[in-house]
N, CA, C and O atoms as CSV, one atom per row, in Angstrom:
chain,resi,resn,atom,element,x,y,z
A,1,MET,N,N,7.172,-8.540,-6.517
A,1,MET,CA,C,7.243,-8.485,-7.962
A,1,MET,C,C,8.568,-7.838,-8.342
A,1,MET,O,O,8.927,-6.793,-7.800
A,2,ASN,N,N,9.281,-8.441,-9.250
A,2,ASN,CA,C,10.588,-7.905,-9.608
A,2,ASN,C,C,10.576,-7.295,-11.007
A,2,ASN,O,O,9.581,-7.382,-11.727
A,3,LEU,N,N,11.686,-6.682,-11.375
A,3,LEU,CA,C,11.795,-6.002,-12.664
A,3,LEU,C,C,11.635,-6.969,-13.824
A,3,LEU,O,O,11.057,-6.599,-14.846
A,4,LEU,N,N,12.128,-8.198,-13.701
A,4,LEU,CA,C,11.976,-9.178,-14.767
A,4,LEU,C,C,10.501,-9.474,-15.017
A,4,LEU,O,O,10.075,-9.548,-16.170
A,5,LEU,N,N,9.728,-9.644,-13.966
A,5,LEU,CA,C,8.296,-9.884,-14.115
A,5,LEU,C,C,7.612,-8.672,-14.735
A,5,LEU,O,O,6.753,-8.835,-15.603
A,6,LEU,N,N,7.972,-7.456,-14.311
A,6,LEU,CA,C,7.393,-6.249,-14.899
A,6,LEU,C,C,7.713,-6.144,-16.383
A,6,LEU,O,O,6.860,-5.738,-17.172
A,7,THR,N,N,8.919,-6.503,-16.769
A,7,THR,CA,C,9.299,-6.494,-18.176
A,7,THR,C,C,8.453,-7.495,-18.948
A,7,THR,O,O,8.021,-7.222,-20.068
A,8,GLY,N,N,8.221,-8.640,-18.353
A,8,GLY,CA,C,7.358,-9.642,-18.978
A,8,GLY,C,C,5.942,-9.132,-19.153
A,8,GLY,O,O,5.319,-9.380,-20.186
A,9,LEU,N,N,5.422,-8.424,-18.159
A,9,LEU,CA,C,4.086,-7.839,-18.273
A,9,LEU,C,C,4.043,-6.809,-19.388
A,9,LEU,O,O,3.068,-6.755,-20.137
A,10,ALA,N,N,5.072,-5.999,-19.510
A,10,ALA,CA,C,5.125,-4.985,-20.564
A,10,ALA,C,C,5.138,-5.645,-21.936
A,10,ALA,O,O,4.450,-5.184,-22.847
A,11,LEU,N,N,5.899,-6.703,-22.095
A,11,LEU,CA,C,5.960,-7.390,-23.376
A,11,LEU,C,C,4.637,-8.078,-23.700
A,11,LEU,O,O,4.243,-8.137,-24.864
A,12,ALA,N,N,3.947,-8.600,-22.685
A,12,ALA,CA,C,2.657,-9.241,-22.904
A,12,ALA,C,C,1.603,-8.241,-23.360
A,12,ALA,O,O,0.652,-8.611,-24.049
A,13,ALA,N,N,1.765,-6.982,-22.980
A,13,ALA,CA,C,0.791,-5.958,-23.350
A,13,ALA,C,C,0.853,-5.624,-24.827
A,13,ALA,O,O,-0.084,-5.023,-25.353
A,14,GLY,N,N,1.915,-5.989,-25.508
A,14,GLY,CA,C,2.001,-5.771,-26.945
A,14,GLY,C,C,3.271,-5.066,-27.338
A,14,GLY,O,O,3.801,-4.256,-26.578
A,15,PRO,N,N,3.771,-5.373,-28.541
A,15,PRO,CA,C,5.046,-4.790,-28.966
A,15,PRO,C,C,5.001,-3.276,-29.120
A,15,PRO,O,O,5.999,-2.608,-28.850
A,16,GLU,N,N,3.868,-2.714,-29.549
A,16,GLU,CA,C,3.793,-1.266,-29.696
A,16,GLU,C,C,3.948,-0.564,-28.352
A,16,GLU,O,O,4.557,0.504,-28.286
A,17,TRP,N,N,3.421,-1.130,-27.303
A,17,TRP,CA,C,3.531,-0.524,-25.972
A,17,TRP,C,C,4.953,-0.640,-25.459
A,17,TRP,O,O,5.506,0.328,-24.938
A,18,SER,N,N,5.543,-1.799,-25.598
A,18,SER,CA,C,6.869,-2.000,-25.032
A,18,SER,C,C,7.952,-1.237,-25.797
A,18,SER,O,O,8.991,-0.914,-25.223
A,19,LEU,N,N,7.731,-0.945,-27.072
A,19,LEU,CA,C,8.734,-0.228,-27.849
A,19,LEU,C,C,8.613,1.287,-27.694
A,19,LEU,O,O,9.624,1.985,-27.633
A,20,THR,N,N,7.384,1.797,-27.632
A,20,THR,CA,C,7.203,3.246,-27.598
A,20,THR,C,C,7.050,3.789,-26.187
A,20,THR,O,O,7.251,4.984,-25.969
A,21,ARG,N,N,6.709,2.967,-25.250
A,21,ARG,CA,C,6.521,3.401,-23.875
A,21,ARG,C,C,7.296,2.475,-22.948
A,21,ARG,O,O,6.708,1.595,-22.318
A,22,PRO,N,N,8.607,2.663,-22.858
A,22,PRO,CA,C,9.378,1.784,-21.975
A,22,PRO,C,C,8.935,1.953,-20.523
A,22,PRO,O,O,8.625,3.058,-20.078
A,23,MET,N,N,8.912,0.870,-19.815
A,23,MET,CA,C,8.492,0.903,-18.421
A,23,MET,C,C,9.671,1.305,-17.545
A,23,MET,O,O,10.733,0.683,-17.593
A,24,GLU,N,N,9.478,2.343,-16.751
A,24,GLU,CA,C,10.482,2.776,-15.780
A,24,GLU,C,C,9.836,2.732,-14.401
A,24,GLU,O,O,9.547,3.779,-13.823
A,25,PRO,N,N,9.606,1.528,-13.864
A,25,PRO,CA,C,8.885,1.407,-12.602
A,25,PRO,C,C,9.673,1.935,-11.406
A,25,PRO,O,O,10.884,1.745,-11.302
A,26,THR,N,N,8.959,2.592,-10.519
A,26,THR,CA,C,9.561,3.060,-9.272
A,26,THR,C,C,8.897,2.410,-8.067
A,26,THR,O,O,9.487,2.342,-6.989
A,27,ALA,N,N,7.653,1.928,-8.252
A,27,ALA,CA,C,6.928,1.256,-7.170
A,27,ALA,C,C,5.829,0.400,-7.792
A,27,ALA,O,O,5.303,0.731,-8.855
A,28,VAL,N,N,5.485,-0.698,-7.127
A,28,VAL,CA,C,4.454,-1.608,-7.622
A,28,VAL,C,C,3.610,-2.074,-6.454
A,28,VAL,O,O,4.123,-2.304,-5.359
A,29,VAL,N,N,2.298,-2.215,-6.692
A,29,VAL,CA,C,1.400,-2.810,-5.707
A,29,VAL,C,C,0.345,-3.602,-6.470
A,29,VAL,O,O,-0.007,-3.249,-7.596
A,30,TRP,N,N,-0.160,-4.673,-5.858
A,30,TRP,CA,C,-1.231,-5.418,-6.503
A,30,TRP,C,C,-2.201,-5.956,-5.479
A,30,TRP,O,O,-1.854,-6.235,-4.331
A,31,ARG,N,N,-3.439,-6.092,-5.942
A,31,ARG,CA,C,-4.533,-6.698,-5.173
A,31,ARG,C,C,-5.303,-7.567,-6.149
A,31,ARG,O,O,-5.852,-7.065,-7.130
A,32,GLY,N,N,-5.349,-8.850,-5.893
A,32,GLY,CA,C,-6.057,-9.752,-6.797
A,32,GLY,C,C,-5.486,-9.668,-8.203
A,32,GLY,O,O,-4.297,-9.909,-8.414
A,33,ASP,N,N,-6.339,-9.326,-9.168
A,33,ASP,CA,C,-5.917,-9.231,-10.563
A,33,ASP,C,C,-5.584,-7.815,-10.996
A,33,ASP,O,O,-5.418,-7.567,-12.190
A,34,THR,N,N,-5.480,-6.879,-10.062
A,34,THR,CA,C,-5.164,-5.492,-10.399
A,34,THR,C,C,-3.737,-5.168,-9.956
A,34,THR,O,O,-3.358,-5.396,-8.807
A,35,ILE,N,N,-2.962,-4.634,-10.890
A,35,ILE,CA,C,-1.579,-4.257,-10.617
A,35,ILE,C,C,-1.425,-2.776,-10.919
A,35,ILE,O,O,-1.816,-2.314,-11.991
A,36,ALA,N,N,-0.861,-2.035,-9.986
A,36,ALA,CA,C,-0.576,-0.610,-10.195
A,36,ALA,C,C,0.935,-0.443,-10.225
A,36,ALA,O,O,1.635,-0.840,-9.293
A,37,VAL,N,N,1.431,0.151,-11.311
A,37,VAL,CA,C,2.862,0.359,-11.489
A,37,VAL,C,C,3.131,1.858,-11.566
A,37,VAL,O,O,2.726,2.516,-12.525
A,38,ALA,N,N,3.809,2.394,-10.563
A,38,ALA,CA,C,4.190,3.810,-10.569
A,38,ALA,C,C,5.428,3.959,-11.441
A,38,ALA,O,O,6.289,3.081,-11.485
A,39,GLN,N,N,5.495,5.092,-12.132
A,39,GLN,CA,C,6.617,5.299,-13.040
A,39,GLN,C,C,7.347,6.593,-12.755
A,39,GLN,O,O,6.841,7.489,-12.080
A,40,ARG,N,N,8.544,6.662,-13.289
A,40,ARG,CA,C,9.413,7.813,-13.097
A,40,ARG,C,C,8.826,9.098,-13.694
A,40,ARG,O,O,9.145,10.194,-13.232
A,41,ASP,N,N,7.974,8.974,-14.714
A,41,ASP,CA,C,7.414,10.157,-15.381
A,41,ASP,C,C,6.170,10.723,-14.697
A,41,ASP,O,O,5.537,11.632,-15.234
A,42,GLY,N,N,5.810,10.205,-13.527
A,42,GLY,CA,C,4.665,10.713,-12.786
A,42,GLY,C,C,3.343,10.057,-13.143
A,42,GLY,O,O,2.285,10.541,-12.743
A,43,THR,N,N,3.389,8.966,-13.886
A,43,THR,CA,C,2.159,8.247,-14.220
A,43,THR,C,C,2.078,6.952,-13.425
A,43,THR,O,O,3.080,6.430,-12.935
A,44,VAL,N,N,0.850,6.453,-13.315
A,44,VAL,CA,C,0.609,5.146,-12.710
A,44,VAL,C,C,-0.148,4.320,-13.742
A,44,VAL,O,O,-1.197,4.736,-14.234
A,45,LEU,N,N,0.386,3.161,-14.062
A,45,LEU,CA,C,-0.274,2.253,-14.985
A,45,LEU,C,C,-1.100,1.261,-14.190
A,45,LEU,O,O,-0.613,0.670,-13.226
A,46,ILE,N,N,-2.348,1.078,-14.591
A,46,ILE,CA,C,-3.201,0.058,-13.995
A,46,ILE,C,C,-3.252,-1.083,-15.004
A,46,ILE,O,O,-3.694,-0.903,-16.139
A,47,LEU,N,N,-2.799,-2.248,-14.580
A,47,LEU,CA,C,-2.743,-3.416,-15.445
A,47,LEU,C,C,-3.622,-4.514,-14.888
A,47,LEU,O,O,-3.851,-4.588,-13.681
A,48,ASN,N,N,-4.118,-5.378,-15.782
A,48,ASN,CA,C,-4.815,-6.559,-15.281
A,48,ASN,C,C,-3.781,-7.658,-15.040
A,48,ASN,O,O,-2.591,-7.456,-15.287
A,49,GLY,N,N,-4.220,-8.796,-14.569
A,49,GLY,CA,C,-3.299,-9.870,-14.200
A,49,GLY,C,C,-2.448,-10.397,-15.335
A,49,GLY,O,O,-1.384,-10.967,-15.095
A,50,SER,N,N,-2.902,-10.215,-16.588
A,50,SER,CA,C,-2.108,-10.680,-17.728
A,50,SER,C,C,-1.190,-9.595,-18.277
A,50,SER,O,O,-0.475,-9.824,-19.252
A,51,GLY,N,N,-1.205,-8.409,-17.654
A,51,GLY,CA,C,-0.306,-7.344,-18.062
A,51,GLY,C,C,-0.881,-6.334,-19.034
A,51,GLY,O,O,-0.176,-5.417,-19.455
A,52,ARG,N,N,-2.146,-6.482,-19.399
A,52,ARG,CA,C,-2.765,-5.521,-20.314
A,52,ARG,C,C,-3.073,-4.224,-19.576
A,52,ARG,O,O,-3.634,-4.232,-18.480
A,53,GLU,N,N,-2.695,-3.110,-20.201
A,53,GLU,CA,C,-2.941,-1.799,-19.597
A,53,GLU,C,C,-4.440,-1.491,-19.633
A,53,GLU,O,O,-5.060,-1.498,-20.697
A,54,LEU,N,N,-5.011,-1.220,-18.457
A,54,LEU,CA,C,-6.421,-0.873,-18.353
A,54,LEU,C,C,-6.626,0.634,-18.300
A,54,LEU,O,O,-7.614,1.169,-18.804
A,55,ARG,N,N,-5.667,1.295,-17.679
A,55,ARG,CA,C,-5.792,2.738,-17.480
A,55,ARG,C,C,-4.420,3.334,-17.189
A,55,ARG,O,O,-3.538,2.664,-16.652
A,56,ARG,N,N,-4.258,4.597,-17.552
A,56,ARG,CA,C,-3.028,5.336,-17.264
A,56,ARG,C,C,-3.449,6.601,-16.527
A,56,ARG,O,O,-4.224,7.402,-17.050
A,57,LEU,N,N,-2.940,6.776,-15.318
A,57,LEU,CA,C,-3.277,7.936,-14.488
A,57,LEU,C,C,-2.063,8.837,-14.362
A,57,LEU,O,O,-0.929,8.358,-14.331
A,58,SER,N,N,-2.294,10.133,-14.288
A,58,SER,CA,C,-1.197,11.074,-14.142
A,58,SER,C,C,-1.280,11.752,-12.785
A,58,SER,O,O,-2.301,12.336,-12.423
A,59,ALA,N,N,-0.181,11.660,-12.042
A,59,ALA,CA,C,-0.124,12.297,-10.724
A,59,ALA,C,C,0.633,13.614,-10.789
A,59,ALA,O,O,0.568,14.408,-9.850
A,60,GLY,N,N,1.334,13.856,-11.857
A,60,GLY,CA,C,2.144,15.062,-11.988
A,60,GLY,C,C,3.325,14.789,-12.878
A,60,GLY,O,O,3.300,13.863,-13.689
A,61,ARG,N,N,4.361,15.590,-12.733
A,61,ARG,CA,C,5.530,15.414,-13.597
A,61,ARG,C,C,6.723,14.827,-12.864
A,61,ARG,O,O,7.739,14.522,-13.488
A,62,ARG,N,N,6.618,14.665,-11.565
A,62,ARG,CA,C,7.744,14.121,-10.803
A,62,ARG,C,C,7.598,12.612,-10.620
A,62,ARG,O,O,6.501,12.059,-10.703
A,63,SER,N,N,8.704,11.982,-10.377
A,63,SER,CA,C,8.735,10.550,-10.136
A,63,SER,C,C,7.850,10.183,-8.948
A,63,SER,O,O,7.784,10.916,-7.960
A,64,ILE,N,N,7.186,9.066,-9.052
A,64,ILE,CA,C,6.359,8.569,-7.951
A,64,ILE,C,C,7.197,7.588,-7.142
A,64,ILE,O,O,7.736,6.621,-7.679
A,65,ASP,N,N,7.297,7.854,-5.837
A,65,ASP,CA,C,8.118,7.023,-4.958
A,65,ASP,C,C,7.354,5.889,-4.297
A,65,ASP,O,O,7.948,4.883,-3.911
A,66,ALA,N,N,6.034,6.043,-4.163
A,66,ALA,CA,C,5.234,5.013,-3.499
A,66,ALA,C,C,3.841,4.990,-4.107
A,66,ALA,O,O,3.325,6.015,-4.553
A,67,VAL,N,N,3.246,3.814,-4.118
A,67,VAL,CA,C,1.887,3.646,-4.625
A,67,VAL,C,C,1.197,2.607,-3.745
A,67,VAL,O,O,1.834,1.663,-3.278
A,68,GLY,N,N,-0.103,2.781,-3.520
A,68,GLY,CA,C,-0.841,1.841,-2.690
A,68,GLY,C,C,-2.272,1.688,-3.160
A,68,GLY,O,O,-2.845,2.617,-3.730
A,69,LEU,N,N,-2.848,0.530,-2.927
A,69,LEU,CA,C,-4.257,0.254,-3.222
A,69,LEU,C,C,-4.976,-0.029,-1.915
A,69,LEU,O,O,-4.424,-0.673,-1.022
A,70,SER,N,N,-6.208,0.453,-1.804
A,70,SER,CA,C,-6.994,0.159,-0.613
A,70,SER,C,C,-7.322,-1.332,-0.574
A,70,SER,O,O,-7.202,-2.022,-1.586
A,71,ALA,N,N,-7.728,-1.821,0.573
A,71,ALA,CA,C,-8.025,-3.244,0.750
A,71,ALA,C,C,-9.094,-3.736,-0.220
A,71,ALA,O,O,-9.043,-4.877,-0.681
A,72,ASP,N,N,-10.069,-2.868,-0.532
A,72,ASP,CA,C,-11.129,-3.270,-1.464
A,72,ASP,C,C,-10.766,-2.986,-2.923
A,72,ASP,O,O,-11.553,-3.286,-3.821
A,73,GLY,N,N,-9.585,-2.414,-3.171
A,73,GLY,CA,C,-9.129,-2.134,-4.521
A,73,GLY,C,C,-9.810,-0.961,-5.202
A,73,GLY,O,O,-9.639,-0.763,-6.405
A,74,GLN,N,N,-10.577,-0.183,-4.459
A,74,GLN,CA,C,-11.335,0.921,-5.048
A,74,GLN,C,C,-10.606,2.255,-5.027
A,74,GLN,O,O,-10.990,3.176,-5.747
A,75,ARG,N,N,-9.571,2.377,-4.223
A,75,ARG,CA,C,-8.801,3.627,-4.140
A,75,ARG,C,C,-7.332,3.343,-4.380
A,75,ARG,O,O,-6.785,2.319,-3.969
A,76,LEU,N,N,-6.713,4.301,-5.070
A,76,LEU,CA,C,-5.288,4.222,-5.347
A,76,LEU,C,C,-4.646,5.499,-4.840
A,76,LEU,O,O,-5.191,6.586,-5.030
A,77,VAL,N,N,-3.502,5.380,-4.204
A,77,VAL,CA,C,-2.776,6.552,-3.712
A,77,VAL,C,C,-1.362,6.508,-4.283
A,77,VAL,O,O,-0.735,5.451,-4.352
A,78,ALA,N,N,-0.873,7.681,-4.690
A,78,ALA,CA,C,0.488,7.808,-5.196
A,78,ALA,C,C,1.175,8.949,-4.468
A,78,ALA,O,O,0.573,9.999,-4.244
A,79,VAL,N,N,2.432,8.748,-4.099
A,79,VAL,CA,C,3.225,9.775,-3.421
A,79,VAL,C,C,4.391,10.138,-4.329
A,79,VAL,O,O,5.231,9.300,-4.658
A,80,GLU,N,N,4.424,11.413,-4.728
A,80,GLU,CA,C,5.487,11.884,-5.614
A,80,GLU,C,C,6.773,12.138,-4.829
A,80,GLU,O,O,6.786,12.152,-3.598
A,81,ALA,N,N,7.836,12.333,-5.575
A,81,ALA,CA,C,9.168,12.482,-4.987
A,81,ALA,C,C,9.253,13.604,-3.953
A,81,ALA,O,O,10.006,13.481,-2.987
A,82,TRP,N,N,8.516,14.676,-4.124
A,82,TRP,CA,C,8.587,15.797,-3.181
A,82,TRP,C,C,7.493,15.744,-2.129
A,82,TRP,O,O,7.287,16.717,-1.403
A,83,GLY,N,N,6.790,14.622,-2.035
A,83,GLY,CA,C,5.803,14.446,-0.981
A,83,GLY,C,C,4.366,14.749,-1.355
A,83,GLY,O,O,3.474,14.566,-0.527
A,84,ASP,N,N,4.107,15.213,-2.592
A,84,ASP,CA,C,2.724,15.436,-3.008
A,84,ASP,C,C,2.002,14.103,-3.076
A,84,ASP,O,O,2.554,13.109,-3.548
A,85,VAL,N,N,0.742,14.089,-2.592
A,85,VAL,CA,C,-0.048,12.870,-2.569
A,85,VAL,C,C,-1.267,13.033,-3.460
A,85,VAL,O,O,-1.959,14.049,-3.401
A,86,THR,N,N,-1.527,12.021,-4.289
A,86,THR,CA,C,-2.716,12.005,-5.141
A,86,THR,C,C,-3.502,10.755,-4.819
A,86,THR,O,O,-2.929,9.673,-4.690
A,87,VAL,N,N,-4.827,10.894,-4.686
A,87,VAL,CA,C,-5.712,9.764,-4.420
A,87,VAL,C,C,-6.770,9.715,-5.515
A,87,VAL,O,O,-7.391,10.726,-5.842
A,88,TRP,N,N,-6.966,8.523,-6.076
A,88,TRP,CA,C,-8.032,8.304,-7.064
A,88,TRP,C,C,-9.040,7.345,-6.485
A,88,TRP,O,O,-8.683,6.406,-5.772
A,89,ASP,N,N,-10.319,7.584,-6.797
A,89,ASP,CA,C,-11.413,6.671,-6.404
A,89,ASP,C,C,-11.761,5.769,-7.574
A,89,ASP,O,O,-12.653,4.927,-7.460
């Protein structure tokens, strides 16, 4: 997934989201219709296949360098810039 596609997903989510919350992706992972986008501000956006934001998770205040989804899509892991790891069920 490239930055152009991510920008398209942000625009599909609605003009209010794309204007007030610019996407600064640092890592992306997807499984089926679930897309997780890690951001520079320490949040992870969970999007559906059409780009609509389903949930916003906070891992901290540092940039997230890596994000991963378990094979069954039930767990999400984020690794912050200084090595802190957060796991959500």
